[in-house]
C-alpha positions in Angstrom: -12.0 -24.1 8.7 -13.6 -20.7 8.9 -15.6 -20.1 5.7 -14.3 -16.5 5.4 -10.8 -17.8 5.2 -11.7 -20.2 2.4 -12.8 -17.2 0.4 -9.9 -14.9 1.2 -7.1 -14.4 -1.3 -3.8 -13.3 0.1 -1.5 -11.3 -2.2 2.1 -12.2 -1.9 4.5 -9.5 -3.2 7.9 -11.1 -2.7 10.3 -12.2 -5.4 8.8 -15.3 -7.1 11.0 -18.0 -5.6 10.5 -16.6 -2.1 6.8 -16.0 -2.9 6.2 -19.6 -3.9 7.5 -20.9 -0.6 5.3 -18.4 1.2 2.3 -19.4 -0.9 2.8 -23.1 0.0 2.8 -22.2 3.7 -0.3 -20.1 3.2 -2.1 -22.9 1.3 -1.2 -25.3 4.1 -3.0 -23.0 6.5 -6.0 -22.9 4.2 -5.6 -19.6 2.4 -5.9 -18.9 -1.3 -2.9 -17.1 -2.7 -2.1 -14.7 -5.5 1.6 -14.2 -6.3 2.4 -10.8 -7.8 6.1 -9.9 -7.3 6.5 -6.1 -7.4 10.1 -6.2 -8.4 12.0 -7.9 -11.2 15.5 -9.2 -10.4 18.2 -8.6 -13.0 21.8 -9.8 -12.9 24.5 -7.2 -13.5 28.1 -7.5 -14.6 30.6 -7.8 -11.7 34.2 -8.5 -11.0 35.4 -10.7 -8.1 38.6 -10.0 -6.1 41.4 -12.6 -6.3 40.1 -15.6 -4.5 43.3 -16.0 -2.5 42.5 -12.8 -0.7 39.1 -14.0 0.4 38.5 -16.0 3.6 34.7 -16.2 3.6 31.6 -15.1 1.7 28.4 -13.5 3.1 25.1 -14.2 1.3 22.0 -12.2 2.3 19.9 -13.3 -0.7 19.6 -16.3 -2.8 19.7 -13.9 -5.8 23.4 -13.5 -5.2 24.4 -17.2 -5.2 25.4 -17.1 -8.9 28.5 -15.1 -7.7 29.9 -18.3 -6.1 32.4 -19.6 -8.6 34.3 -22.9 -8.3 36.9 -21.4 -6.0 34.5 -19.5 -3.7 32.2 -22.5 -3.0 35.2 -24.0 -1.2 35.2 -21.2 1.4 33.0 -20.8 4.4 29.7 -19.2 3.3 27.7 -17.3 5.9 24.1 -17.4 4.7 21.5 -15.1 6.3 18.8 -17.9 6.6 17.8 -21.4 5.5 16.5 -20.5 2.1 19.7 -18.7 1.1 21.8 -21.6 2.6 19.9 -24.1 0.5 20.5 -22.1 -2.6 24.2 -21.9 -1.8 24.3 -25.7 -1.3 22.7 -26.2 -4.7 25.5 -24.0 -6.1 28.1 -26.4 -4.6 29.1 -24.7 -1.3 29.5 -27.2 1.5 30.9 -25.2 4.5 27.7 -23.2 5.0 27.0 -21.4 8.3 23.4 -20.4 8.5 22.1 -17.4 10.3 18.8 -16.7 12.0 17.2 -14.6 9.2 18.8 -11.2 10.0 22.2 -9.7 9.4 23.3 -8.6 12.8 23.4 -12.0 14.4 25.3 -13.2 11.3 27.8 -10.4 11.7 28.3 -11.4 15.4 28.9 -15.0 14.4 31.6 -13.9 11.9 33.3 -11.9 14.7 33.3 -15.1 16.8 34.5 -17.5 14.2 36.9 -15.5 11.9 39.9 -13.2 12.5 41.0 -10.1 10.5 44.2 -11.8 9.6 42.4 -14.5 7.6 41.6 -12.2 4.7 38.8 -10.4 3.0 35.1 -11.0 3.9 33.3 -10.8 0.6 29.6 -9.9 0.3 27.9 -10.4 -3.1 24.6 -8.6 -2.9 21.9 -6.6 -4.6 22.3 -2.9 -5.3 20.2 -1.9 -2.3 20.7 -3.7 1.0 19.3 -3.3 4.5 22.4 -4.8 6.1 25.4 -2.8 7.4 28.1 -5.4 7.9 30.8 -2.8 7.5 29.6 -1.0 10.6 30.2 -4.2 12.7 33.2 -5.8 10.9 35.5 -2.9 9.9 35.8 -1.4 13.4 37.1 -4.8 14.5 39.8 -4.8 11.9 38.1 -6.9 9.2 38.5 -6.2 5.5 35.0 -6.2 4.1 33.9 -5.8 0.5 30.4 -5.7 -0.9 30.0 -6.2 -4.7 26.7 -5.7 -6.5 25.8 -8.8 -8.6 22.1 -8.1 -9.2 19.5 -5.3 -9.1 15.8 -5.2 -8.3 13.7 -3.1 -10.6 10.2 -2.0 -9.5 7.3 -3.0 -11.7 5.4 -0.4 -13.7 2.0 -1.9 -13.0 0.2 -4.5 -11.0 -0.4 -7.8 -12.7 -3.7 -8.3 -14.5 -4.8 -11.0 -12.1 -4.2 -8.6 -9.2 -6.1 -5.7 -10.8 -9.0 -8.0 -11.6 -9.0 -9.5 -8.1 -9.0 -6.1 -6.5 -11.9 -4.9 -8.8 -13.9 -8.0 -7.7 -13.0 -7.3 -4.0 -11.5 -10.8 -3.9 -8.3 -9.9 -2.1 -8.6 -10.0 1.7 -5.0 -9.3 2.6 -1.6 -8.3 1.2 1.8 -9.2 2.7 4.5 -6.5 2.7 8.1 -7.2 3.6 10.0 -4.1 3.0 9.5 -0.3 2.8 10.5 -0.3 -0.9 7.9 -3.0 -1.7 5.2 -1.2 0.3 5.9 2.1 -1.5 5.8 0.3 -4.8 2.5 -1.3 -3.9 1.0 2.1 -3.0 2.3 3.7 -6.2 0.9 1.0 -8.4 -2.5 0.9 -6.7 -2.8 4.7 -7.2 -1.7 4.4 -10.8 -4.4 1.8 -11.5 -7.0 4.0 -9.7 -7.8 1.1 -7.3 -7.8 2.9 -4.0 -11.5 2.3 -3.5 -11.0 -1.4 -3.9 -8.7 -1.4 -0.8 -11.7 -0.9 1.6 -11.4 -3.6 4.2 -8.2 -5.1 2.8 -5.6 -6.1 5.5 -2.0 -5.1 4.9 0.3 -7.2 7.2 3.7 -5.4 7.4 7.0 -6.7 8.6 7.9 -3.5 10.4 6.7 0.0 11.3 8.9 1.4 8.5 7.0 -0.8 6.0 3.6 0.2 7.5 4.4 3.9 7.1 4.6 3.5 3.3 1.0 2.4 3.0 -0.5 4.2 6.0 -2.2 6.9 3.9 -4.0 4.5 1.5 -7.7 5.0 2.2 -9.6 2.0 3.5 -6.6 -0.2 4.0 -6.3 -1.8 7.4 -2.6 -1.7 8.3 -1.1 -4.0 11.0 2.5 -4.8 11.9 3.9 -8.2 12.8 5.1 -8.5 16.4 8.5 -9.8 15.3 10.5 -9.1 12.2 10.3 -12.6 10.6 7.9 -14.4 8.4 6.6 -16.7 11.0 5.3 -13.8 13.0 4.0 -12.1 9.9 1.9 -15.1 8.9 0.8 -15.6 12.5 -0.5 -12.0 12.6 -2.3 -12.6 9.3 -4.0 -15.7 10.6 -5.0 -14.1 13.9 -6.5 -11.1 12.2 -8.5 -13.0 9.6 -9.9 -15.4 12.2 -11.7 -12.6 13.9 
């Protein structure tokens, strides 16, 4: 194993449950990891429509699975990816139809497998979402309803371990998955006065939109994964740090 990789800490900024899975994969590849979620997830009050009106449920985050009550777990659940599908199964759902990690292919699958006459397609979600199921489903005659069941609140400061690691120049890379997370990272670094500590740090971003939010941080080396999935993100990280 490359000696530099053994000494490189990778900062993982995702929600803790997701970050722990990412950290395990990074550790398998030989990296040290520092988990510092930049958002806190908070459940919010919500009201479900009558279950008899619902034909299927969409889940685009494991943070929304608590919306599945005893009636909804009996319906088809369209999960955006394996992690969300596993969380739905733990909740008691059994007819789980797993997507490929992004919402458009999941919407296309719904069009193939369901009909508008079957009833409402219900989407419990966070307050802010990247998906636009209504743009695909409603023109085809489907009744679609998104209900907010949780919110993500940005942190007010970096964790103490992160601040100390940046001061010591121990962090070699940071993984950024969304524009909002990247913008929060930039804001918190500036608030802590840690811009000089970013010299030589690699920011691996899931998309160009993510990269734009940190492009003006001095000294930060910003790269974009070739595909919009975590496998490509980690592959880009590994390729860059092997150089």
